[in-house]
PDB file of N, CA, C and O in Angstrom:
ATOM      1  N   MET A   1     -27.716 -81.650  43.472  1.00  0.00           N
ATOM      2  CA  MET A   1     -26.468 -81.024  43.102  1.00  0.00           C
ATOM      3  C   MET A   1     -26.668 -80.347  41.751  1.00  0.00           C
ATOM      4  O   MET A   1     -27.201 -80.955  40.823  1.00  0.00           O
ATOM      5  N   SER A   2     -26.249 -79.108  41.640  1.00  0.00           N
ATOM      6  CA  SER A   2     -26.409 -78.382  40.378  1.00  0.00           C
ATOM      7  C   SER A   2     -25.411 -78.876  39.347  1.00  0.00           C
ATOM      8  O   SER A   2     -24.431 -79.541  39.683  1.00  0.00           O
ATOM      9  N   LYS A   3     -25.668 -78.547  38.095  1.00  0.00           N
ATOM     10  CA  LYS A   3     -24.775 -78.964  37.020  1.00  0.00           C
ATOM     11  C   LYS A   3     -23.391 -78.355  37.193  1.00  0.00           C
ATOM     12  O   LYS A   3     -22.394 -79.003  36.874  1.00  0.00           O
ATOM     13  N   GLN A   4     -23.307 -77.126  37.689  1.00  0.00           N
ATOM     14  CA  GLN A   4     -22.010 -76.476  37.907  1.00  0.00           C
ATOM     15  C   GLN A   4     -21.218 -77.197  38.995  1.00  0.00           C
ATOM     16  O   GLN A   4     -20.018 -77.426  38.847  1.00  0.00           O
ATOM     17  N   ASN A   5     -21.884 -77.547  40.073  1.00  0.00           N
ATOM     18  CA  ASN A   5     -21.204 -78.255  41.159  1.00  0.00           C
ATOM     19  C   ASN A   5     -20.754 -79.638  40.713  1.00  0.00           C
ATOM     20  O   ASN A   5     -19.667 -80.089  41.075  1.00  0.00           O
ATOM     21  N   LEU A   6     -21.591 -80.312  39.927  1.00  0.00           N
ATOM     22  CA  LEU A   6     -21.245 -81.634  39.418  1.00  0.00           C
ATOM     23  C   LEU A   6     -20.042 -81.546  38.491  1.00  0.00           C
ATOM     24  O   LEU A   6     -19.139 -82.379  38.563  1.00  0.00           O
ATOM     25  N   ALA A   7     -20.026 -80.546  37.625  1.00  0.00           N
ATOM     26  CA  ALA A   7     -18.900 -80.370  36.705  1.00  0.00           C
ATOM     27  C   ALA A   7     -17.614 -80.077  37.477  1.00  0.00           C
ATOM     28  O   ALA A   7     -16.561 -80.622  37.147  1.00  0.00           O
ATOM     29  N   ALA A   8     -17.685 -79.234  38.487  1.00  0.00           N
ATOM     30  CA  ALA A   8     -16.515 -78.900  39.300  1.00  0.00           C
ATOM     31  C   ALA A   8     -16.017 -80.134  40.050  1.00  0.00           C
ATOM     32  O   ALA A   8     -14.813 -80.387  40.097  1.00  0.00           O
ATOM     33  N   ALA A   9     -16.925 -80.890  40.628  1.00  0.00           N
ATOM     34  CA  ALA A   9     -16.542 -82.099  41.362  1.00  0.00           C
ATOM     35  C   ALA A   9     -15.893 -83.119  40.432  1.00  0.00           C
ATOM     36  O   ALA A   9     -14.917 -83.771  40.804  1.00  0.00           O
ATOM     37  N   THR A  10     -16.433 -83.256  39.229  1.00  0.00           N
ATOM     38  CA  THR A  10     -15.876 -84.187  38.249  1.00  0.00           C
ATOM     39  C   THR A  10     -14.474 -83.754  37.836  1.00  0.00           C
ATOM     40  O   THR A  10     -13.575 -84.587  37.728  1.00  0.00           O
ATOM     41  N   ALA A  11     -14.282 -82.467  37.605  1.00  0.00           N
ATOM     42  CA  ALA A  11     -12.965 -81.950  37.220  1.00  0.00           C
ATOM     43  C   ALA A  11     -11.940 -82.169  38.323  1.00  0.00           C
ATOM     44  O   ALA A  11     -10.816 -82.590  38.050  1.00  0.00           O
ATOM     45  N   ILE A  12     -12.313 -81.891  39.548  1.00  0.00           N
ATOM     46  CA  ILE A  12     -11.397 -82.070  40.680  1.00  0.00           C
ATOM     47  C   ILE A  12     -11.045 -83.544  40.857  1.00  0.00           C
ATOM     48  O   ILE A  12      -9.886 -83.880  41.100  1.00  0.00           O
ATOM     49  N   THR A  13     -12.024 -84.411  40.738  1.00  0.00           N
ATOM     50  CA  THR A  13     -11.772 -85.849  40.850  1.00  0.00           C
ATOM     51  C   THR A  13     -10.796 -86.305  39.758  1.00  0.00           C
ATOM     52  O   THR A  13      -9.894 -87.098  40.029  1.00  0.00           O
ATOM     53  N   GLY A  14     -10.969 -85.815  38.544  1.00  0.00           N
ATOM     54  CA  GLY A  14     -10.073 -86.160  37.452  1.00  0.00           C
ATOM     55  C   GLY A  14      -8.651 -85.706  37.707  1.00  0.00           C
ATOM     56  O   GLY A  14      -7.703 -86.443  37.435  1.00  0.00           O
ATOM     57  N   ILE A  15      -8.495 -84.505  38.227  1.00  0.00           N
ATOM     58  CA  ILE A  15      -7.156 -83.982  38.531  1.00  0.00           C
ATOM     59  C   ILE A  15      -6.496 -84.817  39.623  1.00  0.00           C
ATOM     60  O   ILE A  15      -5.310 -85.131  39.525  1.00  0.00           O
ATOM     61  N   ILE A  16      -7.236 -85.176  40.643  1.00  0.00           N
ATOM     62  CA  ILE A  16      -6.686 -86.004  41.723  1.00  0.00           C
ATOM     63  C   ILE A  16      -6.278 -87.376  41.193  1.00  0.00           C
ATOM     64  O   ILE A  16      -5.212 -87.882  41.544  1.00  0.00           O
ATOM     65  N   ALA A  17      -7.108 -87.976  40.359  1.00  0.00           N
ATOM     66  CA  ALA A  17      -6.786 -89.294  39.795  1.00  0.00           C
ATOM     67  C   ALA A  17      -5.544 -89.217  38.917  1.00  0.00           C
ATOM     68  O   ALA A  17      -4.698 -90.109  38.972  1.00  0.00           O
ATOM     69  N   LEU A  18      -5.419 -88.182  38.122  1.00  0.00           N
ATOM     70  CA  LEU A  18      -4.240 -88.014  37.278  1.00  0.00           C
ATOM     71  C   LEU A  18      -2.994 -87.856  38.130  1.00  0.00           C
ATOM     72  O   LEU A  18      -1.956 -88.444  37.827  1.00  0.00           O
ATOM     73  N   GLY A  19      -3.084 -87.073  39.187  1.00  0.00           N
ATOM     74  CA  GLY A  19      -1.945 -86.889  40.084  1.00  0.00           C
ATOM     75  C   GLY A  19      -1.526 -88.193  40.734  1.00  0.00           C
ATOM     76  O   GLY A  19      -0.332 -88.473  40.841  1.00  0.00           O
ATOM     77  N   ALA A  20      -2.475 -88.986  41.163  1.00  0.00           N
ATOM     78  CA  ALA A  20      -2.165 -90.276  41.782  1.00  0.00           C
ATOM     79  C   ALA A  20      -1.497 -91.212  40.792  1.00  0.00           C
ATOM     80  O   ALA A  20      -0.589 -91.958  41.158  1.00  0.00           O
ATOM     81  N   THR A  21      -1.932 -91.182  39.556  1.00  0.00           N
ATOM     82  CA  THR A  21      -1.319 -92.013  38.521  1.00  0.00           C
ATOM     83  C   THR A  21       0.113 -91.580  38.273  1.00  0.00           C
ATOM     84  O   THR A  21       0.996 -92.425  38.126  1.00  0.00           O
ATOM     85  N   MET A  22       0.355 -90.298  38.226  1.00  0.00           N
ATOM     86  CA  MET A  22       1.696 -89.786  37.964  1.00  0.00           C
ATOM     87  C   MET A  22       2.647 -90.157  39.108  1.00  0.00           C
ATOM     88  O   MET A  22       3.820 -90.437  38.864  1.00  0.00           O
ATOM     89  N   ILE A  23       2.161 -90.164  40.331  1.00  0.00           N
ATOM     90  CA  ILE A  23       3.001 -90.484  41.478  1.00  0.00           C
ATOM     91  C   ILE A  23       3.331 -91.970  41.523  1.00  0.00           C
ATOM     92  O   ILE A  23       4.449 -92.336  41.887  1.00  0.00           O
ATOM     93  N   SER A  24       2.396 -92.826  41.165  1.00  0.00           N
ATOM     94  CA  SER A  24       2.592 -94.262  41.322  1.00  0.00           C
ATOM     95  C   SER A  24       3.481 -94.881  40.253  1.00  0.00           C
ATOM     96  O   SER A  24       3.922 -96.018  40.418  1.00  0.00           O
ATOM     97  N   VAL A  25       3.757 -94.172  39.166  1.00  0.00           N
ATOM     98  CA  VAL A  25       4.578 -94.695  38.083  1.00  0.00           C
ATOM     99  C   VAL A  25       5.940 -94.013  38.135  1.00  0.00           C
ATOM    100  O   VAL A  25       6.005 -92.784  38.160  1.00  0.00           O
ATOM    101  N   PRO A  26       7.029 -94.781  38.153  1.00  0.00           N
ATOM    102  CA  PRO A  26       8.345 -94.140  38.148  1.00  0.00           C
ATOM    103  C   PRO A  26       8.496 -93.242  36.931  1.00  0.00           C
ATOM    104  O   PRO A  26       7.907 -93.488  35.879  1.00  0.00           O
ATOM    105  N   ALA A  27       9.279 -92.219  37.092  1.00  0.00           N
ATOM    106  CA  ALA A  27       9.469 -91.251  36.004  1.00  0.00           C
ATOM    107  C   ALA A  27      10.308 -91.871  34.901  1.00  0.00           C
ATOM    108  O   ALA A  27      11.510 -91.617  34.816  1.00  0.00           O
ATOM    109  N   MET A  28       9.681 -92.688  34.052  1.00  0.00           N
ATOM    110  CA  MET A  28      10.389 -93.406  32.996  1.00  0.00           C
ATOM    111  C   MET A  28      10.166 -92.783  31.631  1.00  0.00           C
ATOM    112  O   MET A  28      10.789 -93.204  30.656  1.00  0.00           O
ATOM    113  N   ALA A  29       9.301 -91.801  31.540  1.00  0.00           N
ATOM    114  CA  ALA A  29       8.980 -91.236  30.234  1.00  0.00           C
ATOM    115  C   ALA A  29      10.167 -90.464  29.666  1.00  0.00           C
ATOM    116  O   ALA A  29      10.952 -89.862  30.398  1.00  0.00           O
ATOM    117  N   GLY A  30      10.270 -90.501  28.358  1.00  0.00           N
ATOM    118  CA  GLY A  30      11.237 -89.662  27.668  1.00  0.00           C
ATOM    119  C   GLY A  30      12.676 -90.055  27.853  1.00  0.00           C
ATOM    120  O   GLY A  30      13.135 -91.024  27.248  1.00  0.00           O
ATOM    121  N   SER A  31      13.386 -89.339  28.662  1.00  0.00           N
ATOM    122  CA  SER A  31      14.832 -89.486  28.739  1.00  0.00           C
ATOM    123  C   SER A  31      15.305 -90.297  29.943  1.00  0.00           C
ATOM    124  O   SER A  31      16.383 -90.028  30.474  1.00  0.00           O
ATOM    125  N   LYS A  32      14.538 -91.267  30.376  1.00  0.00           N
ATOM    126  CA  LYS A  32      14.922 -92.106  31.523  1.00  0.00           C
ATOM    127  C   LYS A  32      15.068 -93.561  31.088  1.00  0.00           C
ATOM    128  O   LYS A  32      14.483 -93.983  30.090  1.00  0.00           O
ATOM    129  N   GLU A  33      15.854 -94.320  31.846  1.00  0.00           N
ATOM    130  CA  GLU A  33      16.005 -95.759  31.620  1.00  0.00           C
ATOM    131  C   GLU A  33      16.107 -96.462  32.966  1.00  0.00           C
ATOM    132  O   GLU A  33      16.478 -95.859  33.973  1.00  0.00           O
ATOM    133  N   LYS A  34      15.771 -97.754  32.964  1.00  0.00           N
ATOM    134  CA  LYS A  34      15.895 -98.565  34.174  1.00  0.00           C
ATOM    135  C   LYS A  34      17.348 -98.974  34.318  1.00  0.00           C
ATOM    136  O   LYS A  34      17.951 -99.492  33.378  1.00  0.00           O
ATOM    137  N   CYS A  35      17.915 -98.738  35.507  1.00  0.00           N
ATOM    138  CA  CYS A  35      19.299 -99.120  35.774  1.00  0.00           C
ATOM    139  C   CYS A  35      19.289-100.098  36.951  1.00  0.00           C
ATOM    140  O   CYS A  35      18.970 -99.732  38.082  1.00  0.00           O
ATOM    141  N   TYR A  36      19.646-101.343  36.657  1.00  0.00           N
ATOM    142  CA  TYR A  36      19.641-102.409  37.659  1.00  0.00           C
ATOM    143  C   TYR A  36      20.987-102.501  38.369  1.00  0.00           C
ATOM    144  O   TYR A  36      22.032-102.199  37.793  1.00  0.00           O
ATOM    145  N   GLY A  37      20.941-102.921  39.628  1.00  0.00           N
ATOM    146  CA  GLY A  37      22.151-103.229  40.367  1.00  0.00           C
ATOM    147  C   GLY A  37      22.850-102.045  41.005  1.00  0.00           C
ATOM    148  O   GLY A  37      23.991-102.180  41.445  1.00  0.00           O
ATOM    149  N   VAL A  38      22.206-100.889  41.072  1.00  0.00           N
ATOM    150  CA  VAL A  38      22.858 -99.721  41.663  1.00  0.00           C
ATOM    151  C   VAL A  38      22.042 -99.073  42.782  1.00  0.00           C
ATOM    152  O   VAL A  38      22.517 -98.136  43.423  1.00  0.00           O
ATOM    153  N   ALA A  39      20.837 -99.551  43.021  1.00  0.00           N
ATOM    154  CA  ALA A  39      19.978 -98.941  44.039  1.00  0.00           C
ATOM    155  C   ALA A  39      20.439 -99.331  45.444  1.00  0.00           C
ATOM    156  O   ALA A  39      20.837-100.470  45.689  1.00  0.00           O
ATOM    157  N   ALA A  40      20.379 -98.371  46.351  1.00  0.00           N
ATOM    158  CA  ALA A  40      20.640 -98.654  47.758  1.00  0.00           C
ATOM    159  C   ALA A  40      19.466 -99.464  48.321  1.00  0.00           C
ATOM    160  O   ALA A  40      18.356 -99.402  47.791  1.00  0.00           O
ATOM    161  N   ALA A  41      19.710-100.207  49.373  1.00  0.00           N
ATOM    162  CA  ALA A  41      18.646-100.993  50.007  1.00  0.00           C
ATOM    163  C   ALA A  41      17.472-100.080  50.353  1.00  0.00           C
ATOM    164  O   ALA A  41      17.648 -99.031  50.972  1.00  0.00           O
ATOM    165  N   GLY A  42      16.283-100.491  49.948  1.00  0.00           N
ATOM    166  CA  GLY A  42      15.080 -99.732  50.248  1.00  0.00           C
ATOM    167  C   GLY A  42      14.857 -98.516  49.373  1.00  0.00           C
ATOM    168  O   GLY A  42      13.950 -97.730  49.644  1.00  0.00           O
ATOM    169  N   LYS A  43      15.652 -98.336  48.334  1.00  0.00           N
ATOM    170  CA  LYS A  43      15.533 -97.151  47.472  1.00  0.00           C
ATOM    171  C   LYS A  43      15.198 -97.493  46.024  1.00  0.00           C
ATOM    172  O   LYS A  43      15.307 -96.630  45.153  1.00  0.00           O
ATOM    173  N   ASN A  44      14.793 -98.734  45.747  1.00  0.00           N
ATOM    174  CA  ASN A  44      14.449 -99.127  44.374  1.00  0.00           C
ATOM    175  C   ASN A  44      13.143 -98.471  43.936  1.00  0.00           C
ATOM    176  O   ASN A  44      12.315 -98.097  44.766  1.00  0.00           O
ATOM    177  N   ASP A  45      12.970 -98.334  42.610  1.00  0.00           N
ATOM    178  CA  ASP A  45      11.795 -97.655  42.067  1.00  0.00           C
ATOM    179  C   ASP A  45      10.601 -98.557  41.807  1.00  0.00           C
ATOM    180  O   ASP A  45       9.494 -98.047  41.631  1.00  0.00           O
ATOM    181  N   CYS A  46      10.771 -99.864  41.775  1.00  0.00           N
ATOM    182  CA  CYS A  46       9.649-100.733  41.447  1.00  0.00           C
ATOM    183  C   CYS A  46       9.847-102.108  42.086  1.00  0.00           C
ATOM    184  O   CYS A  46      10.873-102.363  42.718  1.00  0.00           O
ATOM    185  N   ALA A  47       8.874-102.978  41.921  1.00  0.00           N
ATOM    186  CA  ALA A  47       8.935-104.326  42.497  1.00  0.00           C
ATOM    187  C   ALA A  47      10.116-105.111  41.934  1.00  0.00           C
ATOM    188  O   ALA A  47      10.602-104.823  40.841  1.00  0.00           O
ATOM    189  N   THR A  48      10.566-106.099  42.690  1.00  0.00           N
ATOM    190  CA  THR A  48      11.639-106.993  42.271  1.00  0.00           C
ATOM    191  C   THR A  48      11.128-108.432  42.353  1.00  0.00           C
ATOM    192  O   THR A  48       9.972-108.663  42.706  1.00  0.00           O
ATOM    193  N   ASN A  49      11.980-109.386  42.030  1.00  0.00           N
ATOM    194  CA  ASN A  49      11.587-110.795  42.155  1.00  0.00           C
ATOM    195  C   ASN A  49      11.341-111.182  43.608  1.00  0.00           C
ATOM    196  O   ASN A  49      10.550-112.082  43.891  1.00  0.00           O
ATOM    197  N   SER A  50      12.024-110.496  44.532  1.00  0.00           N
ATOM    198  CA  SER A  50      11.905-110.874  45.940  1.00  0.00           C
ATOM    199  C   SER A  50      11.164-109.843  46.793  1.00  0.00           C
ATOM    200  O   SER A  50      11.054-110.023  48.006  1.00  0.00           O
ATOM    201  N   SER A  51      10.662-108.783  46.195  1.00  0.00           N
ATOM    202  CA  SER A  51       9.883-107.799  46.949  1.00  0.00           C
ATOM    203  C   SER A  51       8.737-107.284  46.077  1.00  0.00           C
ATOM    204  O   SER A  51       8.816-107.308  44.849  1.00  0.00           O
ATOM    205  N   SER A  52       7.682-106.823  46.727  1.00  0.00           N
ATOM    206  CA  SER A  52       6.445-106.552  46.002  1.00  0.00           C
ATOM    207  C   SER A  52       6.229-105.109  45.571  1.00  0.00           C
ATOM    208  O   SER A  52       5.303-104.839  44.806  1.00  0.00           O
ATOM    209  N   CYS A  53       7.049-104.176  46.034  1.00  0.00           N
ATOM    210  CA  CYS A  53       6.803-102.788  45.633  1.00  0.00           C
ATOM    211  C   CYS A  53       8.055-101.935  45.760  1.00  0.00           C
ATOM    212  O   CYS A  53       9.089-102.392  46.247  1.00  0.00           O
ATOM    213  N   ALA A  54       7.944-100.700  45.317  1.00  0.00           N
ATOM    214  CA  ALA A  54       9.066 -99.772  45.366  1.00  0.00           C
ATOM    215  C   ALA A  54       9.530 -99.563  46.805  1.00  0.00           C
ATOM    216  O   ALA A  54       8.732 -99.583  47.742  1.00  0.00           O
ATOM    217  N   GLY A  55      10.825 -99.365  46.955  1.00  0.00           N
ATOM    218  CA  GLY A  55      11.376 -99.087  48.274  1.00  0.00           C
ATOM    219  C   GLY A  55      11.516-100.298  49.165  1.00  0.00           C
ATOM    220  O   GLY A  55      11.646-100.154  50.381  1.00  0.00           O
ATOM    221  N   THR A  56      11.493-101.503  48.588  1.00  0.00           N
ATOM    222  CA  THR A  56      11.544-102.705  49.423  1.00  0.00           C
ATOM    223  C   THR A  56      12.713-103.626  49.096  1.00  0.00           C
ATOM    224  O   THR A  56      12.733-104.771  49.549  1.00  0.00           O
ATOM    225  N   SER A  57      13.686-103.155  48.322  1.00  0.00           N
ATOM    226  CA  SER A  57      14.845-104.017  48.052  1.00  0.00           C
ATOM    227  C   SER A  57      15.568-104.277  49.372  1.00  0.00           C
ATOM    228  O   SER A  57      15.610-103.419  50.253  1.00  0.00           O
ATOM    229  N   LYS A  58      16.128-105.463  49.490  1.00  0.00           N
ATOM    230  CA  LYS A  58      16.707-105.904  50.768  1.00  0.00           C
ATOM    231  C   LYS A  58      18.170-105.517  50.952  1.00  0.00           C
ATOM    232  O   LYS A  58      18.616-105.317  52.082  1.00  0.00           O
ATOM    233  N   THR A  59      18.927-105.407  49.853  1.00  0.00           N
ATOM    234  CA  THR A  59      20.356-105.135  49.961  1.00  0.00           C
ATOM    235  C   THR A  59      20.767-104.044  48.975  1.00  0.00           C
ATOM    236  O   THR A  59      20.077-103.788  47.989  1.00  0.00           O
ATOM    237  N   ASP A  60      21.888-103.414  49.255  1.00  0.00           N
ATOM    238  CA  ASP A  60      22.462-102.463  48.309  1.00  0.00           C
ATOM    239  C   ASP A  60      22.836-103.210  47.033  1.00  0.00           C
ATOM    240  O   ASP A  60      23.281-104.357  47.086  1.00  0.00           O
ATOM    241  N   ASN A  61      22.656-102.566  45.902  1.00  0.00           N
ATOM    242  CA  ASN A  61      23.059-103.101  44.597  1.00  0.00           C
ATOM    243  C   ASN A  61      22.391-104.431  44.246  1.00  0.00           C
ATOM    244  O   ASN A  61      22.980-105.253  43.543  1.00  0.00           O
ATOM    245  N   GLN A  62      21.184-104.644  44.724  1.00  0.00           N
ATOM    246  CA  GLN A  62      20.439-105.871  44.427  1.00  0.00           C
ATOM    247  C   GLN A  62      20.234-105.972  42.915  1.00  0.00           C
ATOM    248  O   GLN A  62      19.765-105.020  42.291  1.00  0.00           O
ATOM    249  N   GLY A  63      20.573-107.097  42.332  1.00  0.00           N
ATOM    250  CA  GLY A  63      20.596-107.266  40.886  1.00  0.00           C
ATOM    251  C   GLY A  63      19.276-107.117  40.171  1.00  0.00           C
ATOM    252  O   GLY A  63      19.258-106.750  38.997  1.00  0.00           O
ATOM    253  N   ASP A  64      18.156-107.393  40.846  1.00  0.00           N
ATOM    254  CA  ASP A  64      16.856-107.281  40.188  1.00  0.00           C
ATOM    255  C   ASP A  64      16.112-106.007  40.563  1.00  0.00           C
ATOM    256  O   ASP A  64      14.960-105.827  40.169  1.00  0.00           O
ATOM    257  N   ALA A  65      16.754-105.121  41.317  1.00  0.00           N
ATOM    258  CA  ALA A  65      16.150-103.855  41.717  1.00  0.00           C
ATOM    259  C   ALA A  65      16.688-102.744  40.817  1.00  0.00           C
ATOM    260  O   ALA A  65      17.886-102.691  40.537  1.00  0.00           O
ATOM    261  N   PHE A  66      15.796-101.855  40.364  1.00  0.00           N
ATOM    262  CA  PHE A  66      16.265-100.771  39.502  1.00  0.00           C
ATOM    263  C   PHE A  66      15.849 -99.405  40.030  1.00  0.00           C
ATOM    264  O   PHE A  66      14.939 -99.280  40.849  1.00  0.00           O
ATOM    265  N   ILE A  67      16.538 -98.396  39.540  1.00  0.00           N
ATOM    266  CA  ILE A  67      16.143 -97.010  39.724  1.00  0.00           C
ATOM    267  C   ILE A  67      16.102 -96.374  38.342  1.00  0.00           C
ATOM    268  O   ILE A  67      16.813 -96.806  37.435  1.00  0.00           O
ATOM    269  N   ALA A  68      15.286 -95.368  38.182  1.00  0.00           N
ATOM    270  CA  ALA A  68      15.203 -94.639  36.913  1.00  0.00           C
ATOM    271  C   ALA A  68      16.300 -93.583  36.900  1.00  0.00           C
ATOM    272  O   ALA A  68      16.403 -92.767  37.816  1.00  0.00           O
ATOM    273  N   VAL A  69      17.116 -93.607  35.855  1.00  0.00           N
ATOM    274  CA  VAL A  69      18.203 -92.645  35.700  1.00  0.00           C
ATOM    275  C   VAL A  69      18.127 -92.035  34.298  1.00  0.00           C
ATOM    276  O   VAL A  69      17.499 -92.610  33.409  1.00  0.00           O
ATOM    277  N   PRO A  70      18.754 -90.888  34.096  1.00  0.00           N
ATOM    278  CA  PRO A  70      18.774 -90.318  32.742  1.00  0.00           C
ATOM    279  C   PRO A  70      19.423 -91.287  31.760  1.00  0.00           C
ATOM    280  O   PRO A  70      20.385 -91.973  32.105  1.00  0.00           O
ATOM    281  N   LYS A  71      18.896 -91.345  30.531  1.00  0.00           N
ATOM    282  CA  LYS A  71      19.448 -92.249  29.515  1.00  0.00           C
ATOM    283  C   LYS A  71      20.937 -91.986  29.342  1.00  0.00           C
ATOM    284  O   LYS A  71      21.385 -90.840  29.296  1.00  0.00           O
ATOM    285  N   GLY A  72      21.693 -93.078  29.246  1.00  0.00           N
ATOM    286  CA  GLY A  72      23.124 -93.001  29.052  1.00  0.00           C
ATOM    287  C   GLY A  72      23.928 -93.011  30.339  1.00  0.00           C
ATOM    288  O   GLY A  72      25.139 -93.230  30.298  1.00  0.00           O
ATOM    289  N   LEU A  73      23.295 -92.781  31.476  1.00  0.00           N
ATOM    290  CA  LEU A  73      24.021 -92.741  32.747  1.00  0.00           C
ATOM    291  C   LEU A  73      24.299 -94.132  33.302  1.00  0.00           C
ATOM    292  O   LEU A  73      25.352 -94.350  33.900  1.00  0.00           O
ATOM    293  N   CYS A  74      23.392 -95.067  33.122  1.00  0.00           N
ATOM    294  CA  CYS A  74      23.514 -96.387  33.733  1.00  0.00           C
ATOM    295  C   CYS A  74      24.842 -97.059  33.381  1.00  0.00           C
ATOM    296  O   CYS A  74      25.492 -97.632  34.255  1.00  0.00           O
ATOM    297  N   GLY A  75      25.245 -96.996  32.129  1.00  0.00           N
ATOM    298  CA  GLY A  75      26.487 -97.626  31.701  1.00  0.00           C
ATOM    299  C   GLY A  75      27.723 -97.010  32.329  1.00  0.00           C
ATOM    300  O   GLY A  75      28.795 -97.616  32.306  1.00  0.00           O
ATOM    301  N   LYS A  76      27.591 -95.824  32.884  1.00  0.00           N
ATOM    302  CA  LYS A  76      28.717 -95.139  33.512  1.00  0.00           C
ATOM    303  C   LYS A  76      28.810 -95.433  35.008  1.00  0.00           C
ATOM    304  O   LYS A  76      29.817 -95.113  35.638  1.00  0.00           O
ATOM    305  N   LEU A  77      27.771 -96.037  35.580  1.00  0.00           N
ATOM    306  CA  LEU A  77      27.741 -96.353  37.002  1.00  0.00           C
ATOM    307  C   LEU A  77      28.364 -97.718  37.262  1.00  0.00           C
ATOM    308  O   LEU A  77      28.077 -98.678  36.547  1.00  0.00           O
ATOM    309  N   VAL A  78      29.206 -97.809  38.271  1.00  0.00           N
ATOM    310  CA  VAL A  78      29.821 -99.085  38.630  1.00  0.00           C
ATOM    311  C   VAL A  78      28.726-100.071  39.002  1.00  0.00           C
ATOM    312  O   VAL A  78      27.934 -99.810  39.908  1.00  0.00           O
ATOM    313  N   GLY A  79      28.675-101.195  38.312  1.00  0.00           N
ATOM    314  CA  GLY A  79      27.681-102.218  38.573  1.00  0.00           C
ATOM    315  C   GLY A  79      26.361-101.998  37.866  1.00  0.00           C
ATOM    316  O   GLY A  79      25.469-102.840  37.969  1.00  0.00           O
ATOM    317  N   GLY A  80      26.204-100.887  37.147  1.00  0.00           N
ATOM    318  CA  GLY A  80      24.959-100.584  36.471  1.00  0.00           C
ATOM    319  C   GLY A  80      24.719-101.489  35.269  1.00  0.00           C
ATOM    320  O   GLY A  80      25.649-101.811  34.529  1.00  0.00           O
ATOM    321  N   SER A  81      23.463-101.898  35.077  1.00  0.00           N
ATOM    322  CA  SER A  81      23.090-102.767  33.975  1.00  0.00           C
ATOM    323  C   SER A  81      21.694-102.399  33.495  1.00  0.00           C
ATOM    324  O   SER A  81      20.820-102.087  34.304  1.00  0.00           O
ATOM    325  N   LEU A  82      21.478-102.435  32.179  1.00  0.00           N
ATOM    326  CA  LEU A  82      20.152-102.179  31.632  1.00  0.00           C
ATOM    327  C   LEU A  82      19.258-103.402  31.708  1.00  0.00           C
ATOM    328  O   LEU A  82      18.065-103.310  31.419  1.00  0.00           O
ATOM    329  N   GLU A  83      19.807-104.541  32.090  1.00  0.00           N
ATOM    330  CA  GLU A  83      19.081-105.801  32.247  1.00  0.00           C
ATOM    331  C   GLU A  83      19.200-106.276  33.689  1.00  0.00           C
ATOM    332  O   GLU A  83      20.236-106.053  34.316  1.00  0.00           O
ATOM    333  N   PRO A  84      18.164-106.927  34.238  1.00  0.00           N
ATOM    334  CA  PRO A  84      18.263-107.463  35.603  1.00  0.00           C
ATOM    335  C   PRO A  84      19.394-108.484  35.710  1.00  0.00           C
ATOM    336  O   PRO A  84      19.677-109.223  34.768  1.00  0.00           O
ATOM    337  N   LYS A  85      20.022-108.505  36.866  1.00  0.00           N
ATOM    338  CA  LYS A  85      21.106-109.471  37.122  1.00  0.00           C
ATOM    339  C   LYS A  85      20.567-110.596  37.999  1.00  0.00           C
ATOM    340  O   LYS A  85      19.617-110.407  38.758  1.00  0.00           O
ATOM    341  N   ALA A  86      21.174-111.741  37.885  1.00  0.00           N
ATOM    342  CA  ALA A  86      20.751-112.902  38.699  1.00  0.00           C
ATOM    343  C   ALA A  86      21.132-112.729  40.139  1.00  0.00           C
ATOM    344  O   ALA A  86      20.856-113.603  40.960  1.00  0.00           O
TER     345      ALA A  86
END
């Protein structure tokens, strides 16, 4: 493999890895916050105490399931909490 092909392959691999990392992490950077107790069943952004990954909450408004919302919105949502609920 030539140096040019190796460099191109390395660059492409890096871009793919970065994209995969960006997809697997909820969009929490900057102006987002975790809002607990408002996600529809199966629409949570991350693992909960009773489920192992995103999209696996069992009930609507599950207290330990969160979704990422713009900062300041959670307190305006009925049932929204910045802390997990029991």
